C-alpha positions in Angstrom: 7.2 -11.6 7.3 8.0 -7.9 7.3 8.6 -5.2 4.7 11.6 -2.9 5.0 11.6 0.6 3.4 14.0 3.5 3.5 12.7 6.9 4.6 13.9 10.3 3.3 16.7 10.4 5.9 18.1 7.1 4.5 17.1 5.1 7.6 15.5 1.7 7.3 11.8 1.5 8.5 10.4 -1.9 9.2 6.7 -2.6 8.7 5.4 -5.7 10.5 2.4 -7.8 9.4 -0.7 -6.7 11.3 -3.6 -8.4 9.6 -4.1 -10.7 6.6 -7.3 -11.4 4.7 -8.0 -13.3 1.5 -6.2 -11.0 -1.0 -5.1 -8.2 1.4 -2.3 -7.7 3.9 -1.9 -4.7 6.3 1.5 -3.9 7.6 2.1 -1.4 10.4 5.2 0.8 11.0 6.8 2.1 14.2 4.7 5.3 14.3 1.4 3.4 14.1 -0.9 3.9 17.1 -4.7 3.9 17.7 -4.8 7.6 16.7 -1.9 7.8 14.1 -1.7 5.6 11.0 1.6 4.4 9.6 0.6 1.5 7.3 1.4 -0.3 4.1 -1.6 -2.1 2.6 -0.9 -4.7 -0.2 -3.8 -6.0 -2.4 -3.8 -8.5 -5.2 -6.7 -9.8 -7.3 -6.5 -12.8 -9.5 -7.3 -12.5 -13.2 -10.8 -13.2 -14.3 -11.0 -15.1 -17.6 -13.5 -14.2 -20.3 -14.2 -15.7 -23.7 -11.6 -13.5 -25.4 -9.1 -12.8 -22.7 -7.2 -14.5 -19.8 -7.8 -11.4 -17.7 -5.5 -9.1 -15.7 -3.9 -9.5 -12.3 -4.5 -6.3 -10.4 -2.2 -5.4 -7.5 -1.8 -2.3 -5.4 0.3 -1.0 -2.6 -1.1 1.8 -0.4 0.9 3.9 2.0 -1.3 5.5 4.7 0.1 8.1 7.2 -1.6 10.5 9.6 -0.2 14.1 9.5 -1.1 17.3 11.1 -2.5 20.0 8.8 -3.3 23.7 9.3 -6.8 25.1 9.1 -7.9 28.6 8.1 -9.0 29.4 11.7 -5.4 28.8 13.0 -6.1 25.4 14.5 -4.6 22.1 13.3 -6.2 18.8 12.5 -4.8 15.3 12.0 -5.7 14.0 8.5 -4.8 10.8 6.7 -2.5 11.0 3.6 -2.7 8.2 1.1 -0.3 7.3 -1.7 -1.3 4.4 -3.9 0.4 2.5 -6.7 -1.8 0.3 -8.9 -0.6 -2.3 -11.4 -2.7 -4.3 -13.9 -0.8 -7.0 -15.8 -2.4 -9.2 -18.4 -2.2 -13.0 -17.6 0.6 -14.6 -19.6 3.0 -11.6 -19.7 6.5 -12.7 -18.7 8.8 -11.0 -16.3 11.2 -10.4 -19.2 8.5 -8.6 -21.1 7.8 -6.3 -18.1 11.5 -5.4 -17.8 
């Protein structure tokens, strides 16, 4: 299974499954190497019921990319940039309610 996104130029970018664990999947893009990260990380945690609530499903998508940044001394360094979207939805909420 892969994930297809569209970059700023309007071109499709395909992320292929790299690793799956219990509630986490890591997808890598075409620019990913041992030194440069181009990854999408998808997490999902099941709701935990308590006496007064059915709990919330917590999901997140992280985009991780390595970019070159300038330093005050005139050199440049590769640093990771992370963009994360987190969602917490109470158990029992329907898709229609979310819309």
